[in-house]
N, C-alpha and C positions, 0 to 999 in steps of 0.2 A: 583789984578785982577786975577780972577780964570780962568784957562784954561779949555776948555771943555774936558770932559773925553774922552780919546782915548782907543779904544779897544787895549788891549794888544796883541801883536803878539805871536803866539804860539812859544814856544821854539822848535827848530828843533828836531824832533824825539820824542817829547812828545805825540803828537796826535797819532802817529803810535803805540806807546806803549800802549796807552789807548785803541785804537781800537783793538789792538791785544789781550789785556787782556780781552776785553768784548766778543770776539768770543768764541763759544762753540766748543771745539775740540771733534770730534766723537771718540767713544772708539775703540781702536785698538785691534782686536782679535789676540791672540797669535797663531802661527802656531803649529799644533799638533806635539808633540814629540813622536817618535817611541819607544815603550816599548815592550820587548819580552813577549809573552804569557806565563803565569804561571799556566794556568788552568790544563794542563796535561803535566807537564815537564817530559821528557824522562831521566831517571836516568841510570847510569851504571848498567848493569845486568838486565835491563827490556826492553821489546819490546815496540812498538808504542802503544799498548793497555794497557800498564801498568802492564802486567803480568810478573811474574818473569821468566826469561829465565832459561831453564834447562841446566845445564852444564854436559857434559859427565863425569861420575864417573868411575874411574879405579877400577877393581876388587882387593879386598884384597887378600893377600896370602892364607888364609884359603879357600876363595871362589874358587880361581884358583885350589887349590889342590883338592877340592871336585868335581869340573867339570872334572878334569883329571881322578879321580878315577871312576866317573860315566861313562865316555867314555870308559875307559879300561874294566870295567865290561860288558858294552854293547858289546864290541868287543869279549870278551871271550864267552859270551852267544851265539853270532852269529856264532862263530867258532865251538862251541860245537854242534850247530844245524846242521851245514854242515857235521861234522864228523858223527853225528847220521844218517843223511840221507844216506851218503855214506855206512856206515856199514849196514843199513837196506837193501839198494839195493844189496849189496854183499850177504847178507843172503838170500834174495829172489832169486838171481841168483843161489846160491849154492843149494837151497832147491827145486827149481822148476824142473819139468820134462824135460828131454832132450832125444828126440827120433832121432835115426839115423839108417843107414843101417848097419846091422851086416854081412849078407850074401846075395849074389845075384848070381843065376845060372840058367841054363836051366833045366826045368823039364824033357824034353826029347830032343834028338838030332833034329837038323833041318831036316825036311823032305819036299820034294817038294809037294806043294799042300795042306799042312796041316798048320794050324795056329801055330805060335811059342808060347811057354808057358814058363814062367819064374817064379821062386819063390823068394820072398824077405823076409828075416828075419829082422824085426825091433827090436831094443833094446832100452829100456828106461834106459838111463844111469844116470838119475836124482835121487833125493832122495824122490820125491813125485810122485803119480800116474799121468798118462796122461789120462785125461777124454775126452769123446766124440771123440775117436780115429777113424779117417777115412784115407784111402789111395787110391792111383790110380797110374797107370803106363801105358806107351805106348812104342812102338818100331818103330825105324826109320832106314832105310838103305840108306846110302848116301856116295858119294865120296867127299863131301865138308868138309871144316874145321869145327871144333866143334863150333866155334863162329857163323858161318852162319847157321849151323844146329839148334842151340839153338834159333837163331833169327827167323828162318822160321818155327820152330815147337815148339809151346808153350807146356809147361809141362802139362800133363793131370790133370784135377781137381780130387781131391779125391772123392771116393764114400763111402757110408755108409757100415760098416762092421757089421757082426752079433754080434761080441763081441767088444764093443767100450771102453774097459777099459784095460789099460796096467799098472800093478803095477810097483813100483820103482824097477829097476834091472831086470825086466822080459823081455822076448822076445815075439814077435808075428810074426808068419809066415802067409804070404798072397800070394796066387797063382794068377798069372795074365795070362790069355789066350787071345792072341791078335786075336780075331775072325775076325776082319776086314782085316787081313793081310794074304796073301798067297805068299810064296816065290817059285820062279822057281828054276830049277836046275842050271841055269846060275847064278842067284843071289847068290845061296848057294856057288857055285864055286868061284865067285868073293869075297865073304866074306872070304872063306878059304885061298885064295892066297893074300889077303890084297888089292885087287883093290878097294873095297869099305869097309865101316865100318858099323857095326851094333851097334846102340845106344839104350839103355834103359833109359827112362826118367820118373820120377814120382814125387809125392809129398805126404806129410803127413800133416794132420791137427788135432790139439787136443787143449784142454784147460788145463792150469796149475792150481795149487791149489789156485791161486788168480782169477780164472775164466777168465784169459786173453787168447785170441785166439792166438795160435802159428801155424806157417806154416813152414815146412821143405821141400825143393825141392832138388832132387838128379838127377845126370846124370852120366851114366856109358857107357863105350864102351867095346865091346867084342874083346878079343885077341884069335884068333883061335890056335895060337901056344901053348898056355898054357891052352886053354879051360877055360879061366877065364875072369871075368869082372874087369875093373879098373875104378877108379874114373875119370870123365871128367869134374867135376865142380858141386858145390852145393851152395845153399844160404838159 
């Protein structure tokens, strides 16, 4: 007697394996792995742009010696130039004209009511002529100190002379008559006893051999005891 066929029972775990084996597993994408960029690698001795960095180079011994010699020669030339300028200026000062007062005195005694008159002898003590020579002088009677007299009474400006050339070593006499001054007997007595002082102030203007304008100012006071003039200041 045949028994009806029976469905066989699946073995435990068999169906699960078969189902599992028949499923399609989706592809798994791998996570990106970080890799350093090698497009522009910065190497030692290079900057970010790939250019070779310049390293400071030390001077060689011959180069240092050459620089030192060049600096020394420049210093010598500069020093020689200074010496030349100084010597040239000394030569110019020693060669140019120097005009000063050699003699100053009254032409005639002081007389009441008459203008005083003085003569001045100028001397060129330089080695070259004084060109375009002009001179001027004035007279002041005051009992104030010389500093105040000079401050209150400016030195007269020079006026043109008939002969405006003074050779080196030569003298030039110029007479000045103070036409705008009349002294009284009382003023002359005060000058004689020293109560007041009589000042003569003047100036000289000329050109030296370099055509440079020169001005010399002089101030003198009268001493009645010696009947002479003495220097009261100049510039």
